[in-house]
N, C-alpha and C positions, 0 to 999 in steps of 0.2 A: 573083594577088597577094593575093591575097585575102587656175605656179606652179601609163599604164594602170597610183592604184596599184591593182593587182589584189588588193589586200588591204584589210582594214578601215581601217587606217592604216599608215604605214610602220613605226612602232614596234611595232604589233601583229604585223605580218608577221615582224619579226625575232624576236619572242618565240614565234611560233606554230610555226615549222617548223625545228627544228634536227635533225630525225630523218633527214635524207638520209644514206644510207650507200652503200657500194659493193656491196651485195647484187645478184646478178644477177636482174633482174625477169622476170616472165612474165605473160601475160594469163590471164584466167579460162578462155578457150576454147581456147588454143593453147599447147603446150609450146614455149618459145623459149629459145635460148641468147643471153644478152645479151653485147654487145661492151662489156666494162668492163675498164679497165686501172687497176691500183693507182696512186695518186698518189705521185710522188716529187718531182722538180724539173721541173715541166712548164710552164716560163715561156713565155708568149706575148709578153710585154713586161715592163718593170720594174714595171708596175702590175697585170698580169693573168696568172694561171696557170690551167691547166685540169687538174682532178683526173682526170676520166674522161668517157666518153660512153656512151650506151646506145642500141642500135637495137632494143630488146626489143619495142616495140609496132609496128614496121614491118610493114605489110600484114597486120594482124590484125583480128579482129572481136570484138565483145562484145554478146551478146544480139541478134545479127543486124545490129548497126550497125557500119559500118566505123570502125576506130580510126585516125585520121589527119586530114589537112587542118588541123592545129592552127595557130591564129592567135594564141592568147593563153594565158597561164598566170596563176594566182593562188593564194595560200595561203589556204585556208579557215580559219574560226575554230577548227576542231578539229585543225588541223595537216595535213589532207589537201590534195591539189592539185586545184584546179578547172582543167580544160583545155577551152578553147573551140575548136571547129572551125568553119570558115567556111561550113559547109553546115547550120548551125542545131542542131548537137548540142553539149550541154555535159556533159562527163564529170567524175565524181569519181574521182581516182586515189589509190591508196595512196602516201603520200609516200616510203616506203622502197623499195617494190618496183615502183612505177608500175602496179601491177595495177588495172585498172578495177573500180570498186565500184558504179557507178550511172551511168546516162545519162538526160538529160532533153532532149526535143525542144523547140526554141524556134520561135516564129512571131510575125508582126506582128499587128496588130489584126484583120486580115481572114483570118488563118490561113495567110498565105503565108510561105514560107521566107525567112530572112535571109541577107545576106552578112555574117555576124557576125565582127568583127575585134578589138574591144577589150573588156577585161573588168576589172571591179573587184568584189571581194567587200566590200560595205560593212560598217560596224560592227554592223549588226543582222542580218547574214547574207544580206540580199538582194543580188541581182546587178545591177550596172549594165553594160549591154552595148551596144556600138555596132554599127550596120549601115552599111556604106559605100555603099549604093545611093542613099540619100536626100541626105545621111546622117542618122542618127538616133542618139539614146541613150535606151534604155528601161530602166526598173527592173523586174526580174522577181523573183518569189518563188522559193524553192528548187525548187518543183514546176513552174516555167515560166509562171506566171500573170503577165500584165502588170499592174504596179501604178502606173506613172507614165511620163511621157515628157518629156524635157527640151527647152527651147527651143534652137533652132539659128539663128545669124545667117544672114540671107537670102543673103549673099555666099558662104557656104560650102556652100550647097545645090548639087546637081548641075544643070548647065545643061539646059534653059533657065530653070528656076526661079531658079538662082543662077549662080555663076561657076566652080564646081568641075567636074572631069572625073570621070565614072563610074569607080569602082574606084580612085580616087586621093584618098579623103577620110579619115575618121576611122579610123586604123589602131591608134593607141596610146591608152591610157586609164590614168590614175593618180590617186590621191588624194595630196595633199601632206600632210606631217606635221600631225597634229592633226585631220585629216579634214574640215576646213572648206572646202577648195578642191579642186575636181576639174579635171583638165587633160586635154584630148584633142589629139593631134597629127595634123595632116593629113599624108598621105603625100607629096604633091607640091603644087606651086604652083597657085593659082587663076588664071584668066584675068585679065590686066591687071597681075599681079605679075611681077617678075623670076623666071625659071625656077629660080633657085637659092635662092629664099626661100619657105619654107613657114610657114603660120600655126599657132600653138599657141593654142587657145581654152581659157579657164577659165570655171568656174561657181562661185558662192558658195552654200554651204548655207544654207537658210532653215528656218523652222519646219516640222515634220512631215516632215523629211528630203527636202524639195524643194530644187531648185537654181535660182538665177537667173543670167543671163549676167554674166560678169565680164570681166576684162581679157583682152587678146589680145596675143601676142608674135610676133616674126619670128625664124625660125631658118634659118641658111644651111647648105644641104646641099652635099656634095661633088658634083662633076660626075658625072652619070649615075646618081646614087643617090637613094633616097627614104627615108622614115622609116616603118618597119614597127612600131616599138614604142618606148615611153618608160616609165620607171619612176622614181618619186621616191625619193631617198635620205633617210635620217633627218634630215639637216641642211637639207633643202629644195632641194637641187640635183637634177639629173635624170641618169639613165643613158639615153642615146639610142642606139638601133641605127640605122645607115644600111646600106642594102642595095641591090644591083643585080645584074643578070644580063646576061652577054654570050654569045650562042650560040657554041659551039665553044671557049669559054674557061672559062665557069662563073660562079660567084657571087663577088661582093665583099661582105663583111660587116665593118663597123667599129663599134667600141663607143666612144662619146664620153661625157665628163662635161660637162654643160652647166649654166649658172647663169642662171636667168631673173630674178633678183631686182633687177637694175639695168637690165633691158631696157625699151624704150619700149612703152607701151600703144598698139598699132596698131589697136585696134577702130574708131577714127574716121578711119583713113587708107584712102582708097579703093584706091589703087594703091601697092604697095611696089616701088620701082624703084631702091633703093640710095641714096635721097636723103639728104643731110646732115641730121643731127639725129635720125635714127632709129637708136637703139642696138639692134642685134640681140642675141639670146641668145649669150653667150660660150660657147665650147666648147673642149674639150681632148681630143685623141685619147688613149684609154687603150690600145687594141690593135686591130690589124687581125687578124681571126681567121685569116686565111691564114698568119700568122706563128706560130700555135700548132703544137706538135708534133702529128703526125698520129695518134699512139697506136695505129697499126695499122689505122686506119679505111680503108674502101674506098669508092669512089664509083662510081655507075652511069652517070655521064656525065663529060666532061672537067671538071676543077676545078683551080684553082691549087694546092690542097691537098686531098687526098682526104677530109679531115675535114669540109670545107665542104659545105653544102647550102643549101636555101632557108630560112634562119633567119628566123623571124618573131615568135616569142613569147619573153617574158622576164619573170621575176619574181625578187625578192629573197627568199631563203628563210631567211636567218639571218646570223650573223656569226661569225668565228673569228679570234682573234689580230689584231684590227684590220682584218680584211678582210671585205668583204661576200661572202656566199655567193650566187651568182647562177646561176639555172637558165635555159637557153635551150632552145627547141625549134624544129625545122624543119617547114615545111608541105610535105608530099610531093605535094600536089595530086592525090592518089590515082592517081599516075602511075608507070609502070614505071621511069623514069629518075631518080626522086627518092626520098629516104628520110625516114621519120619518125625523127628523131634528137634525143636529149636531151644537152645539154652542161652539165657541172658546172664552173663557174668560181669562182675567188676573185679579188676585185677590190679593190684599195686605192684609195680616193678621197681 
């Protein structure tokens, strides 16, 4: 599984990367034919359409490093893509071709690898990155040097230190518009909370680009699903991915629009059990990705739609005619039955 934005601010992201095109990508080390289909009327729902997909990076390497296991995407300040994999590698990708240009290896303070899941490129170009083993959020320089570590509420730590389950913690990370508030989404519920309620934790920026703990909110997930990613929209709402997997059936991936602005601050509530008086984050289904046209995609294992895979990363790359341009990526877990696939969506919010 292994109030994220993965960009300096939501507005900076929209300005930074309008260069995505339908060019067939290739890695630096391998000649690849990309699965890319020209966009026509590829509606997934009234709110979402898919322009194309690309498998160009599937099972490739760059400078001896496996390219895959992607858990997060962000638009960098120069318009390139930062792509985080959950085994401690952070890639720079060409935004147009997806071709890897650089890779940096990340580690914790003791030099150990991370289970890296969430990514924000901050306004100064530094990287805020979650690891879901503790969980933690660290600030890294572009070359992978640790610069800071953010506080985490004790209840969100993995048991026995806290009430969270290993590999079910900070999956999504995003900066809200203006860059003052950072938000991380837990993948699943902590012990003592209803199993369909996950906590979204925020931090407020202080002097010197440090962050202090802020409000916390409850988000209700669909049965059997968890939250692998969250991204802030320019108006302060959130795009939320919900994802699950059923053996022999395949993946479920749904995209929601959520609004935390009138939700109850749950930071002082020990157990979330659906009690009266707690307003959860409101959400509205934008699309079930299984309802998208397959565009000729193939799957390596049973799927409700061969286009589907283990989608885990998401970033807003720009806007076009009133729709957000949203890029998704799947985590192939470096396995033979899964694919590293990029999905180019247009989303009306």
